[in-house]
C-alpha positions in Angstrom: 0.0 0.0 0.0 2.7 2.5 0.9 5.3 1.2 -1.7 5.2 4.6 -3.6 6.7 6.5 -0.7 10.3 6.3 0.5 9.8 5.5 4.3 13.1 6.5 5.6 13.7 6.8 9.3 13.4 10.6 9.2 10.2 10.6 7.3 8.8 8.0 9.7 9.8 10.0 12.7 8.4 13.3 11.2 5.0 11.7 10.6 5.0 9.9 14.0 5.5 13.3 15.6 2.7 14.8 13.8 0.4 11.9 14.8 1.4 12.1 18.4 0.9 15.9 18.4 -2.6 15.5 16.9 -3.6 12.9 19.6 -2.0 15.0 22.4 -3.8 18.2 21.2 -7.1 16.4 21.0 -6.8 15.1 24.6 -5.6 18.6 25.8 -8.6 20.2 24.1 -11.1 17.8 25.7 -9.5 18.3 29.1 -9.1 22.0 28.8 -11.0 23.9 26.1 -8.9 26.7 24.4 -9.4 30.4 24.2 -8.4 32.9 21.6 -5.0 34.4 22.2 -2.9 37.1 20.4 0.8 36.3 20.0 3.2 37.4 17.3 0.9 36.1 14.6 -1.2 38.9 13.1 -4.5 37.2 14.1 -6.0 35.9 17.4 -5.6 32.1 17.3 -6.5 29.0 19.3 -4.1 26.1 20.1 -5.5 24.2 17.1 -5.0 27.2 14.8 -1.4 27.6 15.9 -0.8 23.8 15.5 -2.2 24.0 11.9 -0.1 27.0 11.0 2.9 25.4 12.7 2.5 22.1 10.7 2.2 24.1 7.4 5.3 26.0 8.2 7.2 22.8 9.2 6.2 21.2 5.9 7.4 24.2 4.0 10.7 24.2 5.8 11.2 20.4 5.0 10.3 21.0 1.4 12.6 23.9 1.0 15.5 21.9 2.6 14.9 19.0 0.3 14.8 21.4 -2.7 17.9 23.2 -1.8 20.0 20.3 -0.4 21.7 19.7 -3.7 22.6 23.4 -4.0 23.9 23.4 -0.4 26.1 20.5 -1.3 27.5 22.5 -4.1 28.0 25.7 -2.3 29.7 24.2 0.7 31.6 21.6 -1.3 30.1 18.7 0.6 30.7 15.1 -0.6 26.9 14.4 -0.4 23.6 16.2 0.3 23.2 17.4 4.0 21.3 15.1 6.4 17.5 15.5 6.4 17.7 15.5 10.2 18.9 19.1 10.0 15.6 20.1 8.3 13.7 18.0 11.0 15.3 19.9 13.9 14.6 23.3 12.3 11.1 22.5 11.4 10.3 21.1 14.9 11.8 24.2 16.5 9.7 26.5 14.3 6.6 24.5 15.1 7.4 24.7 18.8 8.0 28.5 18.5 4.6 29.0 16.7 2.8 26.8 19.2 4.3 28.6 22.3 4.5 32.3 21.1 2.2 32.5 18.1 
């Protein structure tokens, strides 16, 4: 069923984190309903809004890294493309920032 996708360890970890976040946010919402809050984002958001915006941002960071990794290898004279774990760390940091301060 999933033969079309390259299920490498970083991809599996990334999607597992997203799944765990969705389950955790659902339980948190049931236990403690959210209220609108204004952070650095230009709109008032709930926890779910910030999660959605953060997940989109994380996906764009990963896509940009994958698209630029060949160029990065050329620019910095690397023997191979940089590890996708770098992208994972940056995207999770951005997601965390948006969830906490957005």
